[in-house]
Biopython code that builds the backbone (N, CA, C, O; Angstrom):
import numpy as np
from Bio.PDB.StructureBuilder import StructureBuilder

atoms = [
    (1, "UNK", "N", (50.448, 18.993, -20.119)),
    (1, "UNK", "CA", (50.565, 18.962, -18.683)),
    (1, "UNK", "C", (50.811, 20.378, -18.166)),
    (1, "UNK", "O", (51.684, 21.090, -18.662)),
    (2, "UNK", "N", (50.048, 20.763, -17.189)),
    (2, "UNK", "CA", (50.265, 22.086, -16.586)),
    (2, "UNK", "C", (51.163, 21.926, -15.372)),
    (2, "UNK", "O", (51.174, 20.888, -14.710)),
    (3, "UNK", "N", (51.867, 22.917, -15.118)),
    (3, "UNK", "CA", (52.773, 22.865, -13.969)),
    (3, "UNK", "C", (52.019, 23.254, -12.701)),
    (3, "UNK", "O", (51.022, 23.974, -12.763)),
    (4, "UNK", "N", (52.485, 22.789, -11.581)),
    (4, "UNK", "CA", (51.838, 23.056, -10.306)),
    (4, "UNK", "C", (52.038, 24.497, -9.846)),
    (4, "UNK", "O", (51.304, 24.956, -8.971)),
    (5, "UNK", "N", (52.972, 25.200, -10.382)),
    (5, "UNK", "CA", (53.220, 26.573, -9.938)),
    (5, "UNK", "C", (52.191, 27.541, -10.486)),
    (5, "UNK", "O", (52.011, 28.613, -9.908)),
    (6, "UNK", "N", (51.507, 27.215, -11.575)),
    (6, "UNK", "CA", (50.517, 28.107, -12.163)),
    (6, "UNK", "C", (49.095, 27.827, -11.647)),
    (6, "UNK", "O", (48.139, 28.407, -12.163)),
    (7, "UNK", "N", (48.937, 26.975, -10.664)),
    (7, "UNK", "CA", (47.622, 26.610, -10.140)),
    (7, "UNK", "C", (47.089, 27.740, -9.251)),
    (7, "UNK", "O", (47.712, 28.059, -8.238)),
    (8, "UNK", "N", (45.929, 28.364, -9.613)),
    (8, "UNK", "CA", (45.429, 29.500, -8.831)),
    (8, "UNK", "C", (44.672, 29.087, -7.566)),
    (8, "UNK", "O", (44.349, 29.950, -6.750)),
    (9, "UNK", "N", (44.381, 27.803, -7.377)),
    (9, "UNK", "CA", (43.622, 27.376, -6.196)),
    (9, "UNK", "C", (44.483, 27.464, -4.941)),
    (9, "UNK", "O", (45.702, 27.297, -4.985)),
    (10, "UNK", "N", (43.812, 27.733, -3.820)),
    (10, "UNK", "CA", (44.510, 27.830, -2.536)),
    (10, "UNK", "C", (43.929, 26.784, -1.579)),
    (10, "UNK", "O", (42.835, 26.983, -1.050)),
    (11, "UNK", "N", (44.625, 25.698, -1.352)),
    (11, "UNK", "CA", (44.085, 24.644, -0.477)),
    (11, "UNK", "C", (43.899, 25.114, 0.959)),
    (11, "UNK", "O", (43.057, 24.568, 1.671)),
    (12, "UNK", "N", (44.651, 26.098, 1.401)),
    (12, "UNK", "CA", (44.512, 26.551, 2.778)),
    (12, "UNK", "C", (43.229, 27.368, 2.973)),
    (12, "UNK", "O", (42.768, 27.504, 4.106)),
    (13, "UNK", "N", (42.646, 27.910, 1.912)),
    (13, "UNK", "CA", (41.426, 28.712, 2.022)),
    (13, "UNK", "C", (40.162, 27.865, 1.849)),
    (13, "UNK", "O", (39.060, 28.398, 1.974)),
    (14, "UNK", "N", (40.282, 26.591, 1.570)),
    (14, "UNK", "CA", (39.118, 25.726, 1.357)),
    (14, "UNK", "C", (38.444, 25.422, 2.691)),
    (14, "UNK", "O", (39.109, 25.130, 3.684)),
    (15, "UNK", "N", (37.102, 25.496, 2.698)),
    (15, "UNK", "CA", (36.316, 25.217, 3.893)),
    (15, "UNK", "C", (35.317, 24.109, 3.569)),
    (15, "UNK", "O", (34.763, 24.098, 2.470)),
    (16, "UNK", "N", (35.074, 23.190, 4.477)),
    (16, "UNK", "CA", (34.077, 22.145, 4.213)),
    (16, "UNK", "C", (32.678, 22.749, 4.155)),
    (16, "UNK", "O", (32.381, 23.726, 4.842)),
    (17, "UNK", "N", (31.824, 22.152, 3.324)),
    (17, "UNK", "CA", (30.454, 22.640, 3.154)),
    (17, "UNK", "C", (29.615, 22.264, 4.362)),
    (17, "UNK", "O", (29.627, 21.117, 4.811)),
    (18, "UNK", "N", (28.883, 23.245, 4.885)),
    (18, "UNK", "CA", (27.951, 23.011, 5.983)),
    (18, "UNK", "C", (26.571, 23.415, 5.493)),
    (18, "UNK", "O", (26.348, 24.587, 5.191)),
    (19, "UNK", "N", (25.630, 22.464, 5.407)),
    (19, "UNK", "CA", (24.290, 22.828, 4.937)),
    (19, "UNK", "C", (23.611, 23.753, 5.936)),
    (19, "UNK", "O", (23.812, 23.620, 7.143)),
    (20, "UNK", "N", (22.810, 24.689, 5.442)),
    (20, "UNK", "CA", (22.122, 25.603, 6.363)),
    (20, "UNK", "C", (21.070, 24.853, 7.166)),
    (20, "UNK", "O", (20.446, 23.926, 6.651)),
    (21, "UNK", "N", (20.866, 25.242, 8.418)),
    (21, "UNK", "CA", (19.843, 24.557, 9.219)),
    (21, "UNK", "C", (18.446, 24.833, 8.675)),
    (21, "UNK", "O", (18.138, 25.940, 8.234)),
    (22, "UNK", "N", (17.598, 23.786, 8.718)),
    (22, "UNK", "CA", (16.235, 23.885, 8.207)),
    (22, "UNK", "C", (15.276, 23.651, 9.364)),
    (22, "UNK", "O", (15.449, 22.714, 10.144)),
    (23, "UNK", "N", (14.268, 24.502, 9.473)),
    (23, "UNK", "CA", (13.264, 24.351, 10.529)),
    (23, "UNK", "C", (12.427, 23.096, 10.262)),
    (23, "UNK", "O", (12.216, 22.732, 9.105)),
    (24, "UNK", "N", (11.943, 22.423, 11.332)),
    (24, "UNK", "CA", (11.160, 21.185, 11.127)),
    (24, "UNK", "C", (9.905, 21.393, 10.288)),
    (24, "UNK", "O", (9.510, 20.490, 9.550)),
    (25, "UNK", "N", (9.270, 22.558, 10.383)),
    (25, "UNK", "CA", (8.064, 22.778, 9.586)),
    (25, "UNK", "C", (8.376, 23.051, 8.125)),
    (25, "UNK", "O", (7.474, 23.006, 7.289)),
    (26, "UNK", "N", (9.630, 23.331, 7.795)),
    (26, "UNK", "CA", (10.022, 23.579, 6.413)),
    (26, "UNK", "C", (10.534, 22.337, 5.698)),
    (26, "UNK", "O", (10.864, 22.403, 4.514)),
    (27, "UNK", "N", (10.606, 21.202, 6.399)),
    (27, "UNK", "CA", (11.071, 19.964, 5.778)),
    (27, "UNK", "C", (10.032, 19.467, 4.775)),
    (27, "UNK", "O", (8.840, 19.715, 4.957)),
    (28, "UNK", "N", (10.459, 18.774, 3.724)),
    (28, "UNK", "CA", (9.475, 18.244, 2.761)),
    (28, "UNK", "C", (8.611, 17.156, 3.397)),
    (28, "UNK", "O", (8.972, 16.577, 4.422)),
    (29, "UNK", "N", (7.477, 16.894, 2.779)),
    (29, "UNK", "CA", (6.523, 15.910, 3.302)),
    (29, "UNK", "C", (7.119, 14.510, 3.205)),
    (29, "UNK", "O", (7.776, 14.164, 2.223)),
    (30, "UNK", "N", (6.878, 13.715, 4.240)),
    (30, "UNK", "CA", (7.313, 12.319, 4.243)),
    (30, "UNK", "C", (6.241, 11.503, 3.526)),
    (30, "UNK", "O", (5.258, 11.075, 4.132)),
    (31, "UNK", "N", (6.447, 11.295, 2.223)),
    (31, "UNK", "CA", (5.430, 10.625, 1.414)),
    (31, "UNK", "C", (5.244, 9.169, 1.818)),
    (31, "UNK", "O", (4.122, 8.664, 1.787)),
    (32, "UNK", "N", (6.310, 8.490, 2.193)),
    (32, "UNK", "CA", (6.152, 7.082, 2.564)),
    (32, "UNK", "C", (5.346, 6.945, 3.858)),
    (32, "UNK", "O", (4.595, 5.981, 4.011)),
    (33, "UNK", "N", (5.485, 7.881, 4.781)),
    (33, "UNK", "CA", (4.669, 7.857, 5.996)),
    (33, "UNK", "C", (3.217, 8.140, 5.710)),
    (33, "UNK", "O", (2.332, 7.519, 6.299)),
    (34, "UNK", "N", (2.959, 9.077, 4.807)),
    (34, "UNK", "CA", (1.582, 9.404, 4.432)),
    (34, "UNK", "C", (0.922, 8.229, 3.720)),
    (34, "UNK", "O", (-0.234, 7.904, 3.991)),
    (35, "UNK", "N", (1.647, 7.599, 2.820)),
    (35, "UNK", "CA", (1.119, 6.430, 2.110)),
    (35, "UNK", "C", (0.881, 5.284, 3.087)),
    (35, "UNK", "O", (-0.079, 4.529, 2.931)),
    (36, "UNK", "N", (1.742, 5.146, 4.091)),
    (36, "UNK", "CA", (1.557, 4.091, 5.093)),
    (36, "UNK", "C", (0.276, 4.300, 5.880)),
    (36, "UNK", "O", (-0.434, 3.340, 6.179)),
    (37, "UNK", "N", (-0.025, 5.546, 6.218)),
    (37, "UNK", "CA", (-1.273, 5.820, 6.941)),
    (37, "UNK", "C", (-2.486, 5.497, 6.067)),
    (37, "UNK", "O", (-3.448, 4.888, 6.535)),
    (38, "UNK", "N", (-2.437, 5.904, 4.806)),
    (38, "UNK", "CA", (-3.555, 5.639, 3.906)),
    (38, "UNK", "C", (-3.775, 4.136, 3.739)),
    (38, "UNK", "O", (-4.907, 3.662, 3.837)),
    (39, "UNK", "N", (-2.703, 3.385, 3.488)),
    (39, "UNK", "CA", (-2.838, 1.934, 3.337)),
    (39, "UNK", "C", (-3.289, 1.286, 4.646)),
    (39, "UNK", "O", (-4.065, 0.330, 4.626)),
    (40, "UNK", "N", (-2.816, 1.794, 5.777)),
    (40, "UNK", "CA", (-3.227, 1.240, 7.058)),
    (40, "UNK", "C", (-4.712, 1.416, 7.314)),
    (40, "UNK", "O", (-5.376, 0.502, 7.802)),
    (41, "UNK", "N", (-5.233, 2.588, 6.986)),
    (41, "UNK", "CA", (-6.667, 2.835, 7.163)),
    (41, "UNK", "C", (-7.483, 1.944, 6.228)),
    (41, "UNK", "O", (-8.479, 1.354, 6.645)),
    (42, "UNK", "N", (-7.064, 1.845, 4.966)),
    (42, "UNK", "CA", (-7.786, 0.977, 4.030)),
    (42, "UNK", "C", (-7.720, -0.489, 4.464)),
    (42, "UNK", "O", (-8.704, -1.220, 4.354)),
    (43, "UNK", "N", (-6.570, -0.904, 4.952)),
    (43, "UNK", "CA", (-6.437, -2.291, 5.381)),
    (43, "UNK", "C", (-7.288, -2.609, 6.595)),
    (43, "UNK", "O", (-7.839, -3.705, 6.700)),
    (44, "UNK", "N", (-7.400, -1.655, 7.518)),
    (44, "UNK", "CA", (-8.187, -1.902, 8.726)),
    (44, "UNK", "C", (-9.681, -1.768, 8.461)),
    (44, "UNK", "O", (-10.474, -2.543, 8.995)),
    (45, "UNK", "N", (-10.075, -0.796, 7.646)),
    (45, "UNK", "CA", (-11.504, -0.560, 7.437)),
    (45, "UNK", "C", (-12.121, -1.504, 6.416)),
    (45, "UNK", "O", (-13.231, -1.998, 6.616)),
    (46, "UNK", "N", (-11.418, -1.752, 5.337)),
    (46, "UNK", "CA", (-11.982, -2.557, 4.262)),
    (46, "UNK", "C", (-11.474, -3.994, 4.256)),
    (46, "UNK", "O", (-11.824, -4.777, 3.373)),
    (47, "UNK", "N", (-10.652, -4.338, 5.238)),
    (47, "UNK", "CA", (-10.116, -5.693, 5.410)),
    (47, "UNK", "C", (-9.343, -6.183, 4.194)),
    (47, "UNK", "O", (-9.548, -7.301, 3.722)),
    (48, "UNK", "N", (-8.453, -5.332, 3.695)),
    (48, "UNK", "CA", (-7.569, -5.714, 2.590)),
    (48, "UNK", "C", (-6.222, -6.115, 3.182)),
    (48, "UNK", "O", (-5.535, -5.301, 3.799)),
    (49, "UNK", "N", (-5.855, -7.374, 2.985)),
    (49, "UNK", "CA", (-4.587, -7.859, 3.524)),
    (49, "UNK", "C", (-3.402, -7.173, 2.873)),
    (49, "UNK", "O", (-2.422, -6.852, 3.544)),
    (50, "UNK", "N", (-3.485, -6.948, 1.570)),
    (50, "UNK", "CA", (-2.377, -6.331, 0.837)),
    (50, "UNK", "C", (-2.122, -4.913, 1.348)),
    (50, "UNK", "O", (-0.974, -4.499, 1.504)),
    (51, "UNK", "N", (-3.193, -4.179, 1.604)),
    (51, "UNK", "CA", (-3.028, -2.813, 2.102)),
    (51, "UNK", "C", (-2.393, -2.800, 3.488)),
    (51, "UNK", "O", (-1.578, -1.927, 3.785)),
    (52, "UNK", "N", (-2.753, -3.749, 4.330)),
    (52, "UNK", "CA", (-2.150, -3.820, 5.657)),
    (52, "UNK", "C", (-0.662, -4.142, 5.575)),
    (52, "UNK", "O", (0.146, -3.553, 6.293)),
    (53, "UNK", "N", (-0.306, -5.073, 4.703)),
    (53, "UNK", "CA", (1.108, -5.391, 4.530)),
    (53, "UNK", "C", (1.882, -4.214, 3.945)),
    (53, "UNK", "O", (3.011, -3.946, 4.357)),
    (54, "UNK", "N", (1.282, -3.512, 2.990)),
    (54, "UNK", "CA", (1.948, -2.339, 2.425)),
    (54, "UNK", "C", (2.103, -1.227, 3.462)),
    (54, "UNK", "O", (3.088, -0.489, 3.437)),
    (55, "UNK", "N", (1.141, -1.104, 4.370)),
    (55, "UNK", "CA", (1.261, -0.114, 5.437)),
    (55, "UNK", "C", (2.448, -0.425, 6.343)),
    (55, "UNK", "O", (3.175, 0.481, 6.750)),
    (56, "UNK", "N", (2.645, -1.694, 6.655)),
    (56, "UNK", "CA", (3.792, -2.092, 7.479)),
    (56, "UNK", "C", (5.102, -1.806, 6.739)),
    (56, "UNK", "O", (6.054, -1.303, 7.336)),
    (57, "UNK", "N", (5.152, -2.120, 5.457)),
    (57, "UNK", "CA", (6.373, -1.909, 4.669)),
    (57, "UNK", "C", (6.688, -0.424, 4.539)),
    (57, "UNK", "O", (7.833, -0.016, 4.731)),
    (58, "UNK", "N", (5.687, 0.388, 4.215)),
    (58, "UNK", "CA", (5.927, 1.823, 4.064)),
    (58, "UNK", "C", (6.258, 2.490, 5.396)),
    (58, "UNK", "O", (7.033, 3.446, 5.424)),
    (59, "UNK", "N", (5.691, 2.011, 6.491)),
    (59, "UNK", "CA", (6.043, 2.602, 7.781)),
    (59, "UNK", "C", (7.466, 2.225, 8.187)),
    (59, "UNK", "O", (8.151, 3.015, 8.837)),
    (60, "UNK", "N", (7.913, 1.041, 7.818)),
    (60, "UNK", "CA", (9.316, 0.682, 8.078)),
    (60, "UNK", "C", (10.254, 1.539, 7.238)),
    (60, "UNK", "O", (11.310, 1.956, 7.713)),
    (61, "UNK", "N", (9.874, 1.802, 5.995)),
    (61, "UNK", "CA", (10.683, 2.677, 5.151)),
    (61, "UNK", "C", (10.710, 4.096, 5.708)),
    (61, "UNK", "O", (11.755, 4.746, 5.700)),
    (62, "UNK", "N", (9.590, 4.568, 6.182)),
    (62, "UNK", "CA", (9.530, 5.905, 6.758)),
    (62, "UNK", "C", (10.343, 5.982, 8.043)),
    (62, "UNK", "O", (10.965, 7.005, 8.327)),
    (63, "UNK", "N", (10.339, 4.903, 8.819)),
    (63, "UNK", "CA", (11.142, 4.862, 10.043)),
    (63, "UNK", "C", (12.629, 4.913, 9.728)),
    (63, "UNK", "O", (13.403, 5.535, 10.457)),
    (64, "UNK", "N", (13.028, 4.259, 8.642)),
    (64, "UNK", "CA", (14.442, 4.261, 8.261)),
    (64, "UNK", "C", (14.890, 5.626, 7.751)),
    (64, "UNK", "O", (16.059, 5.983, 7.898)),
    (65, "UNK", "N", (13.974, 6.400, 7.148)),
    (65, "UNK", "CA", (14.321, 7.703, 6.581)),
    (65, "UNK", "C", (13.812, 8.863, 7.427)),
    (65, "UNK", "O", (13.601, 9.956, 6.903)),
    (66, "UNK", "N", (13.613, 8.650, 8.714)),
    (66, "UNK", "CA", (13.024, 9.659, 9.587)),
    (66, "UNK", "C", (13.955, 10.861, 9.753)),
    (66, "UNK", "O", (15.145, 10.707, 10.030)),
    (67, "UNK", "N", (13.391, 12.069, 9.578)),
    (67, "UNK", "CA", (14.173, 13.300, 9.717)),
    (67, "UNK", "C", (13.836, 14.045, 10.994)),
    (67, "UNK", "O", (14.729, 14.468, 11.728)),
    (68, "UNK", "N", (12.550, 14.203, 11.258)),
    (68, "UNK", "CA", (12.102, 14.929, 12.441)),
    (68, "UNK", "C", (11.566, 13.914, 13.436)),
    (68, "UNK", "O", (10.541, 13.280, 13.188)),
    (69, "UNK", "N", (12.253, 13.757, 14.554)),
    (69, "UNK", "CA", (11.938, 12.687, 15.499)),
    (69, "UNK", "C", (10.527, 12.825, 16.076)),
    (69, "UNK", "O", (9.801, 11.836, 16.175)),
    (70, "UNK", "N", (10.141, 14.029, 16.452)),
    (70, "UNK", "CA", (8.879, 14.200, 17.164)),
    (70, "UNK", "C", (7.669, 13.973, 16.266)),
    (70, "UNK", "O", (6.806, 13.158, 16.592)),
    (71, "UNK", "N", (7.594, 14.673, 15.153)),
    (71, "UNK", "CA", (6.414, 14.579, 14.287)),
    (71, "UNK", "C", (6.368, 13.266, 13.522)),
    (71, "UNK", "O", (5.308, 12.651, 13.406)),
    (72, "UNK", "N", (7.504, 12.834, 13.003)),
    (72, "UNK", "CA", (7.522, 11.619, 12.194)),
    (72, "UNK", "C", (7.222, 10.378, 13.018)),
    (72, "UNK", "O", (6.593, 9.444, 12.522)),
    (73, "UNK", "N", (7.662, 10.356, 14.271)),
    (73, "UNK", "CA", (7.438, 9.175, 15.099)),
    (73, "UNK", "C", (5.949, 8.989, 15.394)),
    (73, "UNK", "O", (5.469, 7.858, 15.471)),
    (74, "UNK", "N", (5.227, 10.083, 15.558)),
    (74, "UNK", "CA", (3.781, 9.983, 15.775)),
    (74, "UNK", "C", (3.093, 9.410, 14.541)),
    (74, "UNK", "O", (2.239, 8.530, 14.650)),
    (75, "UNK", "N", (3.464, 9.908, 13.381)),
    (75, "UNK", "CA", (2.844, 9.449, 12.145)),
    (75, "UNK", "C", (3.203, 7.995, 11.860)),
    (75, "UNK", "O", (2.348, 7.216, 11.438)),
    (76, "UNK", "N", (4.447, 7.630, 12.087)),
    (76, "UNK", "CA", (4.880, 6.255, 11.821)),
    (76, "UNK", "C", (4.201, 5.284, 12.782)),
    (76, "UNK", "O", (3.772, 4.204, 12.375)),
    (77, "UNK", "N", (4.102, 5.666, 14.058)),
    (77, "UNK", "CA", (3.467, 4.766, 15.018)),
    (77, "UNK", "C", (1.979, 4.594, 14.703)),
    (77, "UNK", "O", (1.436, 3.502, 14.869)),
    (78, "UNK", "N", (1.315, 5.668, 14.250)),
    (78, "UNK", "CA", (-0.093, 5.556, 13.874)),
    (78, "UNK", "C", (-0.253, 4.630, 12.672)),
    (78, "UNK", "O", (-1.153, 3.790, 12.652)),
    (79, "UNK", "N", (0.612, 4.777, 11.670)),
    (79, "UNK", "CA", (0.537, 3.919, 10.488)),
    (79, "UNK", "C", (0.829, 2.472, 10.850)),
    (79, "UNK", "O", (0.179, 1.560, 10.340)),
    (80, "UNK", "N", (1.797, 2.259, 11.725)),
    (80, "UNK", "CA", (2.130, 0.900, 12.143)),
    (80, "UNK", "C", (0.976, 0.267, 12.912)),
    (80, "UNK", "O", (0.689, -0.916, 12.726)),
    (81, "UNK", "N", (0.314, 1.031, 13.770)),
    (81, "UNK", "CA", (-0.820, 0.493, 14.513)),
    (81, "UNK", "C", (-1.994, 0.156, 13.601)),
    (81, "UNK", "O", (-2.653, -0.867, 13.788)),
    (82, "UNK", "N", (-2.260, 1.019, 12.606)),
    (82, "UNK", "CA", (-3.325, 0.697, 11.648)),
    (82, "UNK", "C", (-2.973, -0.560, 10.861)),
    (82, "UNK", "O", (-3.841, -1.399, 10.620)),
    (83, "UNK", "N", (-1.726, -0.697, 10.463)),
    (83, "UNK", "CA", (-1.312, -1.884, 9.723)),
    (83, "UNK", "C", (-1.427, -3.145, 10.547)),
    (83, "UNK", "O", (-1.916, -4.165, 10.061)),
    (84, "UNK", "N", (-0.977, -3.085, 11.800)),
    (84, "UNK", "CA", (-1.065, -4.252, 12.685)),
    (84, "UNK", "C", (-2.524, -4.576, 12.991)),
    (84, "UNK", "O", (-2.916, -5.742, 13.022)),
    (85, "UNK", "N", (-3.327, -3.528, 13.218)),
    (85, "UNK", "CA", (-4.743, -3.752, 13.493)),
    (85, "UNK", "C", (-5.432, -4.388, 12.286)),
    (85, "UNK", "O", (-6.272, -5.274, 12.443)),
    (86, "UNK", "N", (-5.078, -3.938, 11.086)),
    (86, "UNK", "CA", (-5.650, -4.540, 9.886)),
    (86, "UNK", "C", (-5.242, -5.990, 9.726)),
    (86, "UNK", "O", (-6.067, -6.831, 9.368)),
    (87, "UNK", "N", (-3.972, -6.294, 9.988)),
    (87, "UNK", "CA", (-3.518, -7.683, 9.882)),
    (87, "UNK", "C", (-4.191, -8.575, 10.921)),
    (87, "UNK", "O", (-4.547, -9.716, 10.628)),
    (88, "UNK", "N", (-4.366, -8.053, 12.131)),
    (88, "UNK", "CA", (-5.004, -8.864, 13.174)),
    (88, "UNK", "C", (-6.472, -9.127, 12.845)),
    (88, "UNK", "O", (-6.975, -10.228, 13.067)),
    (89, "UNK", "N", (-7.156, -8.111, 12.315)),
    (89, "UNK", "CA", (-8.560, -8.361, 11.965)),
    (89, "UNK", "C", (-8.676, -9.282, 10.757)),
    (89, "UNK", "O", (-9.649, -10.027, 10.643)),
    (90, "UNK", "N", (-7.705, -9.242, 9.858)),
    (90, "UNK", "CA", (-7.765, -10.122, 8.683)),
    (90, "UNK", "C", (-7.430, -11.563, 9.020)),
    (90, "UNK", "O", (-8.109, -12.480, 8.557)),
    (91, "UNK", "N", (-6.390, -11.777, 9.823)),
    (91, "UNK", "CA", (-5.930, -13.135, 10.073)),
    (91, "UNK", "C", (-6.531, -13.766, 11.325)),
    (91, "UNK", "O", (-6.706, -14.983, 11.380)),
    (92, "UNK", "N", (-6.846, -12.954, 12.328)),
    (92, "UNK", "CA", (-7.359, -13.516, 13.583)),
    (92, "UNK", "C", (-8.833, -13.207, 13.813)),
    (92, "UNK", "O", (-9.447, -13.776, 14.716)),
    (93, "UNK", "N", (-9.397, -12.336, 13.030)),
    (93, "UNK", "CA", (-10.783, -11.929, 13.222)),
    (93, "UNK", "C", (-11.768, -12.972, 12.731)),
    (93, "UNK", "O", (-11.403, -13.999, 12.157)),
    (94, "UNK", "N", (-13.013, -12.669, 12.978)),
    (94, "UNK", "CA", (-14.085, -13.564, 12.544)),
    (94, "UNK", "C", (-14.270, -13.427, 11.048)),
    (94, "UNK", "O", (-14.404, -12.315, 10.537)),
    (95, "UNK", "N", (-14.279, -14.520, 10.357)),
    (95, "UNK", "CA", (-14.443, -14.510, 8.918)),
    (95, "UNK", "C", (-15.899, -14.408, 8.516)),
    (95, "UNK", "O", (-16.782, -14.366, 9.373)),
    (96, "UNK", "N", (-16.152, -14.367, 7.232)),
    (96, "UNK", "CA", (-17.545, -14.324, 6.784)),
    (96, "UNK", "C", (-18.262, -15.634, 7.128)),
    (96, "UNK", "O", (-17.708, -16.723, 6.973)),
    (97, "UNK", "N", (-19.476, -15.504, 7.586)),
    (97, "UNK", "CA", (-20.239, -16.694, 7.984)),
    (97, "UNK", "C", (-21.063, -17.189, 6.790)),
    (97, "UNK", "O", (-21.749, -16.413, 6.125)),
    (98, "UNK", "N", (-20.981, -18.435, 6.548)),
    (98, "UNK", "CA", (-21.774, -19.027, 5.474)),
    (98, "UNK", "C", (-23.166, -19.408, 5.972)),
    (98, "UNK", "O", (-23.357, -19.690, 7.155)),
    (99, "UNK", "N", (-24.094, -19.412, 5.092)),
    (99, "UNK", "CA", (-25.458, -19.795, 5.483)),
    (99, "UNK", "C", (-25.554, -21.322, 5.513)),
    (99, "UNK", "O", (-24.999, -22.009, 4.656)),
    (100, "UNK", "N", (-26.255, -21.827, 6.496)),
    (100, "UNK", "CA", (-26.430, -23.272, 6.609)),
    (100, "UNK", "C", (-27.559, -23.720, 5.699)),
    (100, "UNK", "O", (-28.637, -23.125, 5.675)),
    (101, "UNK", "N", (-27.294, -24.757, 4.968)),
    (101, "UNK", "CA", (-28.323, -25.317, 4.080)),
    (101, "UNK", "C", (-28.850, -26.587, 4.737)),
    (101, "UNK", "O", (-28.105, -27.533, 4.990)),
    (102, "UNK", "N", (-30.134, -26.583, 5.003)),
    (102, "UNK", "CA", (-30.729, -27.762, 5.637)),
    (102, "UNK", "C", (-31.718, -28.444, 4.746)),
    (102, "UNK", "O", (-32.306, -29.453, 5.134)),
]
sb = StructureBuilder()
sb.init_structure("model")
sb.init_model(0)
sb.init_chain("A")
sb.init_seg("    ")
for serial, (resi, resn, name, xyz) in enumerate(atoms, 1):
    if name == "N":
        sb.init_residue(resn, " ", resi, " ")
    sb.init_atom(name, np.array(xyz, "f"), 0.0, 1.0, " ", f" {name:<3s}", serial, name[0])
structure = sb.get_structure()
C-alpha cells in the first residue's frame, strides 16, 4: 500500500478533455447514408423490394447518427424518398401483365 502523501498527481491541475473542433468537410463519410442511397436507387429502378426496405433501414440509421445537419439531411431525405418511391412502385404499382390464352 502506498501512502497518499507520496502521490505526485495534482487534482487541482486536472482539466476536462475538450475535443478539437472539426470542419464539416473534414468529417468522415457517412457510409450508412451512402449505402441507403445506393439501395434506394436499386430498389426504385430495378423494383427490388429488399433493396427498398434496406434503404429505409439504412437511412433511419444514418438519421440517428447524423453529425452535420445540413449535408446529411439532404442525403438522408434523398435516400428516404428513393426507398419510399421503390416501395410504392413495388406494392402499389402495376404488376407484370400475363398473356391471355384463348
